[in-house]
N, C-alpha and C positions, 0 to 999 in steps of 0.2 A: 188547572189542577184543583178541588175545592179542599179547604183547609182540612175538613175533617179526615180527607185520604191521606194528607201529608202528616199528619198527627197521630195515625194511628198505632204508632209502636213507642210513642213517648208518655211520660206522665207529664200532665199538665193541670193548671186550674186556669178556667176560661174567666177573665175579670170582665170583660165587657166584648160586646158584638157578637157577630154569628160564627158558628163553624161552618156554614154555608159558605162563606167568603172565598172568592175565586184569589187565587195567587198565581200568579205569571212564574216568578223567580223568586229564589232566596237570597238576599244580600244581607252580608256582615260588613262588609265596607260602605260607610256613609254616603262616598263621593260616587257609589254605581245605585242609590236608590232612585226608583222611577214608579210612577203610578202602580197600581195592583201588583206590588212587589211585597215579600215579607222582608221586615228588617229584623236581626237577630242582634239584640245586644249583648257583646260577648266583652268579658273582663279580662283582659291582658294583662303583662307585666308593663309594659308601658303608657296602654291609655284603656280608659274603661267606655265601652260603647255604650253606657247609660245617657253620657253627656250630648250624645249626637241625635236624642230623640225628636227635640225639634227639629232638626234635618230631616229627619223621616216624616214629621208632621205635614211640612212644607212641601215635600217633594210627592204629596199623596200617596205614602205607604200602604197598602190596605189592612196588613197586619204587624203588630210589633210584638216581639218574644223579648220577656225581661227576667232577671231574676230578682231585681227590687221591686217590692210592690208597690212601695211609696212613691216609685217612680210613673207610675201611672195615672196621676193625679193631674199633669199636666198633656196628656193625652185627650184629644175630643173622641164625644162619643161614636163617631163615625167610623172610628179606626179599631178595628180588632184587635182585642191585648190578652196574650196569652202569658202565664208565669210559670216559669222552671226553676228546678233546682240548680241544673247546670247548663247553660246557654251551650256550651261546646257540645256535650253530649247530644243536646235535643238538634243541634246544627247538623252533627254527624247522620243520626237517624232518619232525621227529615230530610235530609240532602238524598238519602237512599230511596227513600218514599217518592222524591221528586222524580228522579230519575227512574224509576219503574226497577229498583232494587237490581242494577247492572251486574253486582259482584256474585248474584247468586245463579248467573247465568253464564258465568267463567268458573275454570279452576284455578282457584288461586292460591298462590304461592308467596308467602312472607319470608324473608329473611330478616333475622337481628342478628347483632353482633359489633364488636369492636373492629375488626378487621376481618377484608374479603367479601364484604357485602356486596361491593359493585362488580369486582370481578367474576363472582358466582352467580350472579343474576344473570350477566351475560353469558355464561357458560351455559347456565342452564337454558336461556333463550335460545342459543345458536343449536343445541343439542337437539332440542323440541323441533326446531324448524327444521334442521337436516333429516327430523323424520317425518316430516311433511306437516307439521303443525303451524296454524297461525298464532303468533303470540305478540303479546302487549308486554312493556317493561316500563315501571316507575322508578326512579332512584335519585342519586346522586350528582348524574351527568344528564339528566332529563326524564323525560319520557317519551315512549316510542310505540307506534304501531307497525310493524314489522320494520321498515328501514326510514321510516317517516318519524321526524322527529316534531314532539308537542312541546310548548313550552311550560315550564315547572320551577317554582321558585324553592322548594323546600325538598328534601332528601323524601319526606313521606309529606304530599300536600296536605294543604287545610282540607277537611272533610268533602265540602262540597266540589270543589277542584278535582278532588281523587272520585268521588263517584261522576263527575262530570267525564274524566277521562275513561272510567269504565264504560260508560254509555257511550262513547265513540269506538271504541275498543269492539263491544257486542256489536255495533254498527257496522265495522268495518269486517266483521266476521272472525274475530279473534276466538280462539277456543279457550285460552290460557292467559292468565296475567301472572308475571314475575313480579316481584316488587320487593325493594329496601324497606322493613320500616323501624323506622331510628326511635330511640328512646324518648327521644321527645314527642314525635308522633303518637307514642302509646301513652305519654302521661298525659297529653293534652288530647286525647280521646278522639283522634283524625281518624282513628281506624275502628273506632266503638261501633258496634253492630254488624261488624263483618265477622263471618265464621270461614276463618281460611281451612281450604282443604288440606295444605301442608304448612306448617311452621319451623323454621329452621334457625338452629342455634349456631354461628361459626365458633366462636370464641370470645373471651371477655377480659379487657384489663383496664386500669383507671382510665379515664376519657371522659371529657364534656364534663368536668365537675366546676362547677363555679355557680356564682350568683345567679345567672341567667340560665342556667340549665339546671345541673342538679347538686342539690346540697352536701352529698356525699355518695362513695362509692357503693353504698348498702342502699342507697335509694337510687342509683343507676340500674344496677344487678334488679332491684325489685320493680323498676318499669321495664326492663328488657324481659321478664319473667311473664307480664300480662300477656306475650302474646302465647303462650302456652294454655293460657284459658280462654283462648278464643280460636283455639283450629281444632281440627278433627285428628291430624296425626302430627306429631310433632319430632323432628329428625335432628338431634343433637349429636355435639362432639364429646363422645365420652370420655375423651384425652385434657379436656379442660376441666382445671381444678375446680371451678365454680359449677358444675353443670348441676350439681345438687339444689344451690341456690336458685339457678335458672328455673328450676323443674318442681321449686317449692310450690303446692297448691296448684299443681297443672291439673287440667280436667282431660286431657286429649290421649290417645294411645300413643306410646313413645317408641320411637326407632333409635338407634344408634351406630355411629360410624365411629372407628378409632384404629391407630396404627400402632398399639401398644397392648390392648387387650379384648378380651372377647366382645364381640359385638354384631348387629345384624348385618354390618357390612365392614370386612376387614382388609386393608393394607399392608402387605409385607413384601419381602425382597425389592428394596425402594433403591434406584439405582438413576444416573445422571444420563441424558443424552446430549449428546456434543458431535454433530456430525455436519459437515457441508456448510458451517455458518449456522446451523440451526441448534438451539437449545431447547431443552425439555426434561421430563422424565419418566420413567416406567417403572412399573408395579405390577403385583399380582394382588387381585381382589381374591376373596373368599366369604363365606356367608349365604346370601341370598342371593349374590352370582359369585362365579367361581370361572375367571379368566385372566389375561393378560391384558394390560392397558399401558397406554402410552398418551402423554399430553405434552403440546409443543409451547407450553408457558413456562419459564425455568423457575426453579426453587422449591424446596421442601414444602412450602405451602400450598403449592398448585396441586400437591398429592392429597391436600385435605378437601382444596375447593371441588378437585374431582371426585371424591366420593360422596359429596354432598349431592353432586349434579347426579350421578350415577344412582343413587339411593333414591333420590325422587323422581328421576325419570322412570326407573324400575317399577316404584310402587305405582306412578302412574299410567303403568302398560305398556310403556313403549320398550321396544324388543333389545337385547343386549347387544345385536349387532349393532343397530342403528346407532346406541348409545356409544358404541365403543368406535363408531367411524364417525359420530360426532365430535367425540372428544378427540381425536387425533388431528380435527381439521380446525379446530376452534382456536381464535385469537380473541383478545380483549383491546378495543381501541384504547391506546394512550396509558396500558396498564401492562408493563413488560412486553409491550409490542414489538416484534421483530419484523424488520423488513428483510426482504430476500434481494440483497445486492452482490453477494460475493460467496463463493465456497470457501473463499481464504479468512475473511474475518467477518465478526457479528457487528450489526447495526440495530439498536433497540432504541426506541422511544417511551419514554416513562412519565406519568405527570408529577412524580416527585419532586417537592418543591420547598420543603424543609427538613431541618436536620434528620429528624425521628426516620420519614420515608425515605430519604436518600440514603441514610444510612443502611435501610432493611434492604433497599434494592441492591446498592454496592456488596453488601454480604453476601445478597443470593448469587449473584454474578461470579465472585470471586471464588466461589465453591466450584467453578468451572475451572478455574485456573487459567486465565486468560495470559497471553503473552504481556500484553498491555493491557490495561485498562484506562480508558480516555474518555473525560466528561466534558461536554459542551453545554453550558448553561449561564444563565445572566440573573436577575434577580428582579422582583416585581415592584414596580414605583409605588409611593407612596403607601410603603409598606415598613415592617420592622426593621430598624436596623440590623438590630439582635439576630434575626433570623439570617440575614446575609452573613454575617460573622459565624456565625452556625455551619451554615451551609459551605463555606469556603474553609473552614476547618476541618470538617468531614471529608470533602472531596481532597482536599490536602493529604489529609492522612491516609486515605483510601485508593486514591488513583494516583497511576503514573504521569497523567498528564491532563490538566483541567483548561479547555480554551474558553475565556471569558467573552461572552456576546449579549446581544439584545434578547430581553425576553418580553414583558409588557413595560416599560419605562414608565409609563402615563406620564407625570408633569414632571419627572425628574430627567435629568441627563444621565445615559448609558453609562459613561465613564465615573458619575461620582456615585453611581449605585455600584460598578465593576469595584472602585476604591475601597468601599466596605468590604466587599467579597473579600479584597487581597488583604485585611486585617486579618480575617481568619486563616486565611491561606498561610501567613507568615506564622500563625500560631504553629501550627503542623509543617511547615516546611515544605509546603506544597511547590510544585513545578507548574507554570501556566504561561500561557499567551493570552493576548487579546485580540479579537477580531471583532470589530462593532456590528457588523451585518452579519446577520444568523444564518443566511443560506454559504455565505463565503465560510464561515466559519465553519459549516458543515462539510463543505467541499474540499478544504483544507484537510480534514481528518481522513477522509475517502478517500482523496490522492496520495495521501502518505502511509494508509493503513501498511502494516504488516502482518503475514501470517499469522492466525492465533488472536490479534487484537481483537478488543469488544469495545464499540464506540456507542456511549450511551447519549442520546438526546435527554437531558432533563429538564422539568417544567413546563412544558406545552402539554404533552399526553394527548387527550382528545380535541384541544382546542385548534381552531383555525383560522386566527386573527393574530395580531400585534397591535396593542393600545399603544400608542405614541401622541402626546399633546392633545388628547381629548378625542382621536379619532381612531377607529380601529379600521386597521388595512388587513385583508386577505393574507394571511400565510398559512398553508398546512406542511410540515415538515414531509409528510408523505407524499406532496408534489414536487416540494423542493429537491429532494433526494433523488426521485423519479427524472426530474431536468438535470440534475447533477449526471446521472448516469449517461443519459444521453449526449449531454456536452462532452464527457471524456470520452466516449464510444466514438465520437464525430472529431475527436482530437482539439477540441476547443479549451479543454484545461489541461 
């Protein structure tokens, strides 16, 4: 593609060379520079792309984009040089052009907030798919086209990767893309130039505050609010105390959801579902939809996630019948995920692996008044001991029994990790046993389950491996549970 075409939507100064230069690809990682590529010198928190200009020259890049004009002196005349104010912004806009603006060929749904983004993106994806739509997804646990997984390093990928994924989704016939939009992604212009069809705000609480992320809560909120200056319709949680701050300076049409006040979509008569080992919520909605709804994901938070899903799908033209059917069937892998094992007890997989997320999950489950709450978990190797102490303390406080086992020990010994967890268990007088083999630990709980028990497998969630001494071994808890059930039926356990 000619450079002139790639640069149509950016502001730049041509320092040398020609806009007729051919560009095969855009590169911002100096290790990937090749002949006839454009190298964009991005200034990051750790490194400055300008110091790799000699590499770009040596590897015969055809174009170099820079912020610091004085660096152009070292570049031969046969290489075209553009100066821009922000290389990150330029990368986003040029990447969109290189891939022929794929986001404009999709219905784009972007979610931001502190909690609930991953679960809600999956809920929206599943409901749209059950309505017959082909959907792409981008978020914390990777990117997907339908059920096919694509590699992704960040919650909101760098802009070049983002548009490459959009292009792959268009090529695969996707009509929609649902994506998590992180505060960092907004701050670093990874989504710059995208006009989302729907921008969604779930909730806000202090998080990601620190030297490498946001200097203050105010900056964190300001970055989140940017989404509502680059979407057509903003869908916001009217019950969140920070909603006015999120909407400050918004340019979009606003739609609201609430369980406490007047809104475009309101939930009331909220109740718990606990039948035949299945948990969930039921509630009435009014406003732009008027019906009874249920979702088989436990916890009050799932009512809010459901309202988001219902409102965006309704606005996108999906029928109420399809929305309600999809919502009643949706499950999110590794997020309070129930496995159908027995009508007498409940077995749940959840990714919770720190004190905050574990307390949240266990608090949710305790609202269903289990006979016993049993936690199966370990700790990640090469990680903070403090996290292990906290996990032990919270599970000892809230669970009736903890079964300590293997997670991802990495380079550490399982018993050394679990000894740290036991420090926390001692603080809260928690009851525990130790079974090093994770499948055997799960089998012990299933074999000894009593009616009304809830067994929670913590820490693995969507993962399908265990990392031990530098090797990733296949281990999927769903497969392990299915094998245990078969063995129990065959009388082998």
